[in-house]
PyMOL Python script that loads the backbone (N, CA, C, O; Angstrom):
from pymol import cmd

cmd.read_pdbstr("""\
ATOM      1  N   UNK A   1      32.198-195.291  53.972  1.00  0.00           N
ATOM      2  CA  UNK A   1      32.050-195.197  52.849  1.00  0.00           C
ATOM      3  C   UNK A   1      31.360-193.398  52.807  1.00  0.00           C
ATOM      4  O   UNK A   1      30.868-192.892  53.816  1.00  0.00           O
ATOM      5  N   UNK A   2      31.435-192.847  51.810  1.00  0.00           N
ATOM      6  CA  UNK A   2      31.556-191.528  51.077  1.00  0.00           C
ATOM      7  C   UNK A   2      29.831-191.653  50.935  1.00  0.00           C
ATOM      8  O   UNK A   2      29.435-192.799  50.721  1.00  0.00           O
ATOM      9  N   UNK A   3      28.750-190.551  51.037  1.00  0.00           N
ATOM     10  CA  UNK A   3      27.962-190.471  50.119  1.00  0.00           C
ATOM     11  C   UNK A   3      27.520-188.962  49.457  1.00  0.00           C
ATOM     12  O   UNK A   3      28.041-188.003  50.025  1.00  0.00           O
ATOM     13  N   UNK A   4      27.118-188.825  48.950  1.00  0.00           N
ATOM     14  CA  UNK A   4      26.931-187.485  48.143  1.00  0.00           C
ATOM     15  C   UNK A   4      25.831-186.928  48.453  1.00  0.00           C
ATOM     16  O   UNK A   4      24.951-187.784  48.377  1.00  0.00           O
ATOM     17  N   UNK A   5      25.307-185.683  48.844  1.00  0.00           N
ATOM     18  CA  UNK A   5      24.088-185.230  49.002  1.00  0.00           C
ATOM     19  C   UNK A   5      23.753-183.657  49.370  1.00  0.00           C
ATOM     20  O   UNK A   5      24.372-183.039  50.237  1.00  0.00           O
ATOM     21  N   UNK A   6      22.792-183.161  48.663  1.00  0.00           N
ATOM     22  CA  UNK A   6      21.882-182.140  48.444  1.00  0.00           C
ATOM     23  C   UNK A   6      21.324-181.018  49.053  1.00  0.00           C
ATOM     24  O   UNK A   6      20.177-180.836  49.460  1.00  0.00           O
ATOM     25  N   UNK A   7      22.559-180.100  49.057  1.00  0.00           N
ATOM     26  CA  UNK A   7      22.127-178.850  50.073  1.00  0.00           C
ATOM     27  C   UNK A   7      21.711-178.166  49.523  1.00  0.00           C
ATOM     28  O   UNK A   7      22.107-178.054  48.363  1.00  0.00           O
ATOM     29  N   UNK A   8      20.373-177.055  50.156  1.00  0.00           N
ATOM     30  CA  UNK A   8      19.526-176.278  50.647  1.00  0.00           C
ATOM     31  C   UNK A   8      19.191-175.175  50.989  1.00  0.00           C
ATOM     32  O   UNK A   8      19.020-175.029  52.199  1.00  0.00           O
ATOM     33  N   UNK A   9      18.911-173.683  49.862  1.00  0.00           N
ATOM     34  CA  UNK A   9      19.271-172.960  51.492  1.00  0.00           C
ATOM     35  C   UNK A   9      20.895-171.710  51.734  1.00  0.00           C
ATOM     36  O   UNK A   9      22.026-171.883  51.281  1.00  0.00           O
ATOM     37  N   UNK A  10      20.553-170.940  52.299  1.00  0.00           N
ATOM     38  CA  UNK A  10      22.323-170.371  53.104  1.00  0.00           C
ATOM     39  C   UNK A  10      22.572-169.545  51.700  1.00  0.00           C
ATOM     40  O   UNK A  10      21.869-169.294  50.721  1.00  0.00           O
ATOM     41  N   UNK A  11      23.772-169.282  52.047  1.00  0.00           N
ATOM     42  CA  UNK A  11      24.107-168.257  51.500  1.00  0.00           C
ATOM     43  C   UNK A  11      23.592-168.903  49.619  1.00  0.00           C
ATOM     44  O   UNK A  11      23.415-170.105  49.421  1.00  0.00           O
ATOM     45  N   UNK A  12      23.452-167.947  48.584  1.00  0.00           N
ATOM     46  CA  UNK A  12      23.560-167.697  47.179  1.00  0.00           C
ATOM     47  C   UNK A  12      25.268-169.228  46.566  1.00  0.00           C
ATOM     48  O   UNK A  12      25.645-170.292  46.074  1.00  0.00           O
ATOM     49  N   UNK A  13      25.569-167.641  47.370  1.00  0.00           N
ATOM     50  CA  UNK A  13      27.253-167.915  46.623  1.00  0.00           C
ATOM     51  C   UNK A  13      28.072-169.028  46.909  1.00  0.00           C
ATOM     52  O   UNK A  13      29.248-169.087  46.551  1.00  0.00           O
ATOM     53  N   UNK A  14      27.163-170.404  47.895  1.00  0.00           N
ATOM     54  CA  UNK A  14      28.310-171.618  48.007  1.00  0.00           C
ATOM     55  C   UNK A  14      28.944-172.112  46.640  1.00  0.00           C
ATOM     56  O   UNK A  14      28.528-172.502  45.549  1.00  0.00           O
ATOM     57  N   UNK A  15      29.905-171.940  47.128  1.00  0.00           N
ATOM     58  CA  UNK A  15      30.199-172.876  45.192  1.00  0.00           C
ATOM     59  C   UNK A  15      30.084-174.398  45.481  1.00  0.00           C
ATOM     60  O   UNK A  15      30.610-175.030  44.565  1.00  0.00           O
ATOM     61  N   UNK A  16      29.540-175.240  46.509  1.00  0.00           N
ATOM     62  CA  UNK A  16      28.859-176.653  45.659  1.00  0.00           C
ATOM     63  C   UNK A  16      28.034-176.100  46.097  1.00  0.00           C
ATOM     64  O   UNK A  16      27.885-175.063  46.744  1.00  0.00           O
ATOM     65  N   UNK A  17      27.214-177.167  45.548  1.00  0.00           N
ATOM     66  CA  UNK A  17      25.487-177.541  46.584  1.00  0.00           C
ATOM     67  C   UNK A  17      25.661-178.760  46.892  1.00  0.00           C
ATOM     68  O   UNK A  17      25.374-178.992  48.066  1.00  0.00           O
ATOM     69  N   UNK A  18      26.242-180.182  45.934  1.00  0.00           N
ATOM     70  CA  UNK A  18      26.500-181.165  45.824  1.00  0.00           C
ATOM     71  C   UNK A  18      27.790-181.032  46.958  1.00  0.00           C
ATOM     72  O   UNK A  18      28.531-180.051  46.997  1.00  0.00           O
ATOM     73  N   UNK A  19      27.946-182.666  48.213  1.00  0.00           N
ATOM     74  CA  UNK A  19      28.945-182.407  49.217  1.00  0.00           C
ATOM     75  C   UNK A  19      28.541-183.804  49.029  1.00  0.00           C
ATOM     76  O   UNK A  19      27.399-184.195  48.790  1.00  0.00           O
ATOM     77  N   UNK A  20      29.910-184.724  49.200  1.00  0.00           N
ATOM     78  CA  UNK A  20      30.739-185.601  49.755  1.00  0.00           C
ATOM     79  C   UNK A  20      30.067-185.399  51.144  1.00  0.00           C
ATOM     80  O   UNK A  20      29.750-184.265  51.504  1.00  0.00           O
ATOM     81  N   UNK A  21      29.873-186.366  51.838  1.00  0.00           N
ATOM     82  CA  UNK A  21      29.449-186.975  53.315  1.00  0.00           C
ATOM     83  C   UNK A  21      30.297-188.017  54.223  1.00  0.00           C
ATOM     84  O   UNK A  21      30.356-188.897  53.364  1.00  0.00           O
ATOM     85  N   UNK A  22      30.794-188.408  55.004  1.00  0.00           N
ATOM     86  CA  UNK A  22      31.152-189.620  55.866  1.00  0.00           C
ATOM     87  C   UNK A  22      29.735-190.171  56.356  1.00  0.00           C
ATOM     88  O   UNK A  22      29.235-190.664  55.345  1.00  0.00           O
ATOM     89  N   UNK A  23      28.747-190.340  57.548  1.00  0.00           N
ATOM     90  CA  UNK A  23      27.860-190.714  57.540  1.00  0.00           C
ATOM     91  C   UNK A  23      26.890-189.826  57.456  1.00  0.00           C
ATOM     92  O   UNK A  23      26.793-188.775  58.090  1.00  0.00           O
ATOM     93  N   UNK A  24      25.946-190.400  56.414  1.00  0.00           N
ATOM     94  CA  UNK A  24      24.085-190.206  56.590  1.00  0.00           C
ATOM     95  C   UNK A  24      23.517-188.599  57.760  1.00  0.00           C
ATOM     96  O   UNK A  24      24.660-188.234  58.037  1.00  0.00           O
ATOM     97  N   UNK A  25      22.934-187.949  58.230  1.00  0.00           N
ATOM     98  CA  UNK A  25      22.816-188.272  58.510  1.00  0.00           C
ATOM     99  C   UNK A  25      23.152-187.019  59.814  1.00  0.00           C
ATOM    100  O   UNK A  25      22.405-186.336  60.515  1.00  0.00           O
ATOM    101  N   UNK A  26      24.390-187.122  59.722  1.00  0.00           N
ATOM    102  CA  UNK A  26      25.162-185.470  60.510  1.00  0.00           C
ATOM    103  C   UNK A  26      25.206-184.850  60.411  1.00  0.00           C
ATOM    104  O   UNK A  26      25.748-184.737  59.311  1.00  0.00           O
ATOM    105  N   UNK A  27      24.859-183.221  61.092  1.00  0.00           N
ATOM    106  CA  UNK A  27      24.730-182.153  60.072  1.00  0.00           C
ATOM    107  C   UNK A  27      25.864-181.544  59.401  1.00  0.00           C
ATOM    108  O   UNK A  27      26.956-181.976  59.769  1.00  0.00           O
ATOM    109  N   UNK A  28      25.866-181.201  59.061  1.00  0.00           N
ATOM    110  CA  UNK A  28      26.756-181.296  57.604  1.00  0.00           C
ATOM    111  C   UNK A  28      27.670-179.007  58.017  1.00  0.00           C
ATOM    112  O   UNK A  28      27.365-177.887  58.427  1.00  0.00           O
ATOM    113  N   UNK A  29      28.464-179.589  57.630  1.00  0.00           N
ATOM    114  CA  UNK A  29      29.258-177.951  58.131  1.00  0.00           C
ATOM    115  C   UNK A  29      30.083-177.245  56.900  1.00  0.00           C
ATOM    116  O   UNK A  29      30.982-178.017  56.570  1.00  0.00           O
ATOM    117  N   UNK A  30      30.097-176.066  56.113  1.00  0.00           N
ATOM    118  CA  UNK A  30      30.823-175.102  55.229  1.00  0.00           C
ATOM    119  C   UNK A  30      31.039-174.821  55.559  1.00  0.00           C
ATOM    120  O   UNK A  30      30.390-174.382  56.508  1.00  0.00           O
ATOM    121  N   UNK A  31      32.106-174.597  55.428  1.00  0.00           N
ATOM    122  CA  UNK A  31      33.414-173.299  55.840  1.00  0.00           C
ATOM    123  C   UNK A  31      33.571-172.497  55.195  1.00  0.00           C
ATOM    124  O   UNK A  31      34.508-172.658  54.412  1.00  0.00           O
ATOM    125  N   UNK A  32      32.721-171.033  55.090  1.00  0.00           N
ATOM    126  CA  UNK A  32      32.589-169.692  54.447  1.00  0.00           C
ATOM    127  C   UNK A  32      32.184-168.139  53.983  1.00  0.00           C
ATOM    128  O   UNK A  32      31.112-167.634  53.650  1.00  0.00           O
ATOM    129  N   UNK A  33      32.764-167.917  54.040  1.00  0.00           N
ATOM    130  CA  UNK A  33      33.711-166.350  54.128  1.00  0.00           C
ATOM    131  C   UNK A  33      33.676-166.507  55.486  1.00  0.00           C
ATOM    132  O   UNK A  33      32.631-166.280  56.095  1.00  0.00           O
ATOM    133  N   UNK A  34      34.778-166.901  56.110  1.00  0.00           N
ATOM    134  CA  UNK A  34      34.894-166.819  56.973  1.00  0.00           C
ATOM    135  C   UNK A  34      34.222-167.033  58.401  1.00  0.00           C
ATOM    136  O   UNK A  34      34.385-166.468  59.482  1.00  0.00           O
ATOM    137  N   UNK A  35      33.388-168.091  57.970  1.00  0.00           N
ATOM    138  CA  UNK A  35      32.847-168.546  59.852  1.00  0.00           C
ATOM    139  C   UNK A  35      31.972-169.774  58.535  1.00  0.00           C
ATOM    140  O   UNK A  35      32.109-169.999  57.332  1.00  0.00           O
ATOM    141  N   UNK A  36      31.124-170.267  59.608  1.00  0.00           N
ATOM    142  CA  UNK A  36      30.526-172.171  59.188  1.00  0.00           C
ATOM    143  C   UNK A  36      29.168-171.908  58.885  1.00  0.00           C
ATOM    144  O   UNK A  36      28.463-171.253  59.653  1.00  0.00           O
ATOM    145  N   UNK A  37      28.470-172.698  57.081  1.00  0.00           N
ATOM    146  CA  UNK A  37      26.585-172.353  57.135  1.00  0.00           C
ATOM    147  C   UNK A  37      27.292-174.347  57.443  1.00  0.00           C
ATOM    148  O   UNK A  37      28.149-175.067  56.929  1.00  0.00           O
ATOM    149  N   UNK A  38      26.007-174.489  58.854  1.00  0.00           N
ATOM    150  CA  UNK A  38      24.895-175.495  58.872  1.00  0.00           C
ATOM    151  C   UNK A  38      23.844-176.033  58.513  1.00  0.00           C
ATOM    152  O   UNK A  38      22.808-175.398  58.711  1.00  0.00           O
ATOM    153  N   UNK A  39      23.757-177.450  57.834  1.00  0.00           N
ATOM    154  CA  UNK A  39      23.026-177.982  57.084  1.00  0.00           C
ATOM    155  C   UNK A  39      22.269-179.504  57.579  1.00  0.00           C
ATOM    156  O   UNK A  39      22.847-180.504  58.005  1.00  0.00           O
ATOM    157  N   UNK A  40      21.482-179.393  57.464  1.00  0.00           N
ATOM    158  CA  UNK A  40      20.603-180.598  59.196  1.00  0.00           C
ATOM    159  C   UNK A  40      19.617-181.267  57.195  1.00  0.00           C
ATOM    160  O   UNK A  40      19.107-180.846  56.158  1.00  0.00           O
ATOM    161  N   UNK A  41      20.068-182.773  58.118  1.00  0.00           N
ATOM    162  CA  UNK A  41      19.544-183.949  56.563  1.00  0.00           C
ATOM    163  C   UNK A  41      17.899-183.669  56.946  1.00  0.00           C
ATOM    164  O   UNK A  41      17.484-183.518  58.095  1.00  0.00           O
ATOM    165  N   UNK A  42      17.263-183.643  56.002  1.00  0.00           N
ATOM    166  CA  UNK A  42      15.583-184.093  55.548  1.00  0.00           C
ATOM    167  C   UNK A  42      15.454-185.225  54.971  1.00  0.00           C
ATOM    168  O   UNK A  42      16.358-185.873  54.443  1.00  0.00           O
ATOM    169  N   UNK A  43      13.785-185.640  55.087  1.00  0.00           N
ATOM    170  CA  UNK A  43      13.548-186.806  54.774  1.00  0.00           C
ATOM    171  C   UNK A  43      13.447-187.695  53.360  1.00  0.00           C
ATOM    172  O   UNK A  43      13.432-188.887  53.054  1.00  0.00           O
ATOM    173  N   UNK A  44      13.348-185.534  52.226  1.00  0.00           N
ATOM    174  CA  UNK A  44      13.112-185.276  51.081  1.00  0.00           C
ATOM    175  C   UNK A  44      14.967-185.636  50.628  1.00  0.00           C
ATOM    176  O   UNK A  44      16.093-185.473  51.099  1.00  0.00           O
ATOM    177  N   UNK A  45      14.269-186.223  49.382  1.00  0.00           N
ATOM    178  CA  UNK A  45      15.197-186.744  48.369  1.00  0.00           C
ATOM    179  C   UNK A  45      15.448-185.922  47.012  1.00  0.00           C
ATOM    180  O   UNK A  45      14.405-185.680  46.406  1.00  0.00           O
ATOM    181  N   UNK A  46      16.701-185.416  46.379  1.00  0.00           N
ATOM    182  CA  UNK A  46      16.172-184.870  45.599  1.00  0.00           C
ATOM    183  C   UNK A  46      17.617-186.093  43.952  1.00  0.00           C
ATOM    184  O   UNK A  46      18.561-186.867  43.792  1.00  0.00           O
ATOM    185  N   UNK A  47      16.602-185.284  43.343  1.00  0.00           N
ATOM    186  CA  UNK A  47      17.020-186.341  42.295  1.00  0.00           C
ATOM    187  C   UNK A  47      17.763-185.122  41.016  1.00  0.00           C
ATOM    188  O   UNK A  47      17.391-184.062  40.512  1.00  0.00           O
ATOM    189  N   UNK A  48      19.094-186.103  40.893  1.00  0.00           N
ATOM    190  CA  UNK A  48      20.448-185.273  40.330  1.00  0.00           C
ATOM    191  C   UNK A  48      21.114-185.875  38.786  1.00  0.00           C
ATOM    192  O   UNK A  48      20.585-186.850  38.255  1.00  0.00           O
ATOM    193  N   UNK A  49      22.352-185.163  38.132  1.00  0.00           N
ATOM    194  CA  UNK A  49      22.773-186.118  38.160  1.00  0.00           C
ATOM    195  C   UNK A  49      23.594-187.117  38.647  1.00  0.00           C
ATOM    196  O   UNK A  49      23.875-188.147  38.033  1.00  0.00           O
ATOM    197  N   UNK A  50      23.849-186.917  39.379  1.00  0.00           N
ATOM    198  CA  UNK A  50      24.803-187.601  40.807  1.00  0.00           C
ATOM    199  C   UNK A  50      23.608-188.944  40.953  1.00  0.00           C
ATOM    200  O   UNK A  50      23.891-189.613  41.948  1.00  0.00           O
ATOM    201  N   UNK A  51      22.700-189.341  40.412  1.00  0.00           N
ATOM    202  CA  UNK A  51      21.633-189.924  40.957  1.00  0.00           C
ATOM    203  C   UNK A  51      20.591-189.326  42.408  1.00  0.00           C
ATOM    204  O   UNK A  51      20.633-188.215  42.937  1.00  0.00           O
ATOM    205  N   UNK A  52      19.846-190.325  42.705  1.00  0.00           N
ATOM    206  CA  UNK A  52      18.765-189.808  43.828  1.00  0.00           C
ATOM    207  C   UNK A  52      20.148-189.572  45.263  1.00  0.00           C
ATOM    208  O   UNK A  52      21.102-190.170  45.760  1.00  0.00           O
ATOM    209  N   UNK A  53      19.368-188.270  45.387  1.00  0.00           N
ATOM    210  CA  UNK A  53      20.649-187.304  46.714  1.00  0.00           C
ATOM    211  C   UNK A  53      19.741-187.083  48.035  1.00  0.00           C
ATOM    212  O   UNK A  53      18.569-186.905  47.702  1.00  0.00           O
ATOM    213  N   UNK A  54      19.892-187.050  49.140  1.00  0.00           N
ATOM    214  CA  UNK A  54      19.655-186.384  50.501  1.00  0.00           C
ATOM    215  C   UNK A  54      19.885-185.256  50.247  1.00  0.00           C
ATOM    216  O   UNK A  54      20.946-184.888  49.742  1.00  0.00           O
ATOM    217  N   UNK A  55      18.758-184.363  50.607  1.00  0.00           N
ATOM    218  CA  UNK A  55      18.795-182.915  51.032  1.00  0.00           C
ATOM    219  C   UNK A  55      18.783-182.719  52.595  1.00  0.00           C
ATOM    220  O   UNK A  55      18.291-183.357  53.525  1.00  0.00           O
ATOM    221  N   UNK A  56      19.446-181.698  52.505  1.00  0.00           N
ATOM    222  CA  UNK A  56      20.333-181.027  53.916  1.00  0.00           C
ATOM    223  C   UNK A  56      19.633-179.836  53.480  1.00  0.00           C
ATOM    224  O   UNK A  56      19.747-179.456  52.315  1.00  0.00           O
ATOM    225  N   UNK A  57      19.095-179.370  54.113  1.00  0.00           N
ATOM    226  CA  UNK A  57      19.097-178.614  54.694  1.00  0.00           C
ATOM    227  C   UNK A  57      19.398-176.640  55.536  1.00  0.00           C
ATOM    228  O   UNK A  57      19.091-176.456  56.714  1.00  0.00           O
ATOM    229  N   UNK A  58      19.599-176.246  55.243  1.00  0.00           N
ATOM    230  CA  UNK A  58      20.218-174.804  56.023  1.00  0.00           C
ATOM    231  C   UNK A  58      19.417-174.485  57.736  1.00  0.00           C
ATOM    232  O   UNK A  58      18.337-174.412  58.321  1.00  0.00           O
ATOM    233  N   UNK A  59      20.366-174.421  57.845  1.00  0.00           N
ATOM    234  CA  UNK A  59      19.526-173.833  59.569  1.00  0.00           C
ATOM    235  C   UNK A  59      20.292-172.915  60.252  1.00  0.00           C
ATOM    236  O   UNK A  59      19.885-172.033  61.008  1.00  0.00           O
ATOM    237  N   UNK A  60      21.622-173.220  59.886  1.00  0.00           N
ATOM    238  CA  UNK A  60      22.271-171.184  60.936  1.00  0.00           C
ATOM    239  C   UNK A  60      23.502-171.162  60.422  1.00  0.00           C
ATOM    240  O   UNK A  60      24.161-172.201  60.469  1.00  0.00           O
ATOM    241  N   UNK A  61      23.772-170.586  60.133  1.00  0.00           N
ATOM    242  CA  UNK A  61      25.318-169.589  60.907  1.00  0.00           C
ATOM    243  C   UNK A  61      25.941-169.819  61.369  1.00  0.00           C
ATOM    244  O   UNK A  61      25.639-169.415  62.492  1.00  0.00           O
ATOM    245  N   UNK A  62      27.447-170.596  61.455  1.00  0.00           N
ATOM    246  CA  UNK A  62      28.901-169.852  63.132  1.00  0.00           C
ATOM    247  C   UNK A  62      29.779-169.329  62.530  1.00  0.00           C
ATOM    248  O   UNK A  62      30.201-169.760  61.458  1.00  0.00           O
ATOM    249  N   UNK A  63      30.276-168.145  63.203  1.00  0.00           N
ATOM    250  CA  UNK A  63      31.868-167.871  62.636  1.00  0.00           C
ATOM    251  C   UNK A  63      32.408-168.831  63.987  1.00  0.00           C
ATOM    252  O   UNK A  63      32.194-169.537  64.973  1.00  0.00           O
ATOM    253  N   UNK A  64      33.455-168.030  62.878  1.00  0.00           N
ATOM    254  CA  UNK A  64      35.085-168.548  63.638  1.00  0.00           C
ATOM    255  C   UNK A  64      35.642-167.800  64.192  1.00  0.00           C
ATOM    256  O   UNK A  64      36.313-166.854  63.778  1.00  0.00           O
ATOM    257  N   UNK A  65      35.311-168.317  65.732  1.00  0.00           N
ATOM    258  CA  UNK A  65      36.311-167.215  66.808  1.00  0.00           C
ATOM    259  C   UNK A  65      38.257-167.407  66.604  1.00  0.00           C
ATOM    260  O   UNK A  65      39.084-168.248  66.254  1.00  0.00           O
ATOM    261  N   UNK A  66      38.170-165.926  67.123  1.00  0.00           N
ATOM    262  CA  UNK A  66      39.738-165.315  66.223  1.00  0.00           C
ATOM    263  C   UNK A  66      40.370-164.765  68.557  1.00  0.00           C
ATOM    264  O   UNK A  66      41.460-164.243  68.795  1.00  0.00           O
TER     265      UNK A  66
END
""", "prot")
cmd.dss("prot")
cmd.show_as("cartoon", "prot")
cmd.util.cbc("prot")
cmd.orient("prot")
């Protein structure tokens, strides 16, 4: 079952701040501008138009190896 979460931090130009994850608690990796933005779950929740969602916070960026 998929769950929606909200993303905080990272690049301001991320196309989406609400994303779907398959397994809550696992890190989220978003492909963005030739690399990946990594987000980790926090204990916080945020009220949105989609309901109360888990908050994932940005913690690093990795580049795609060529």
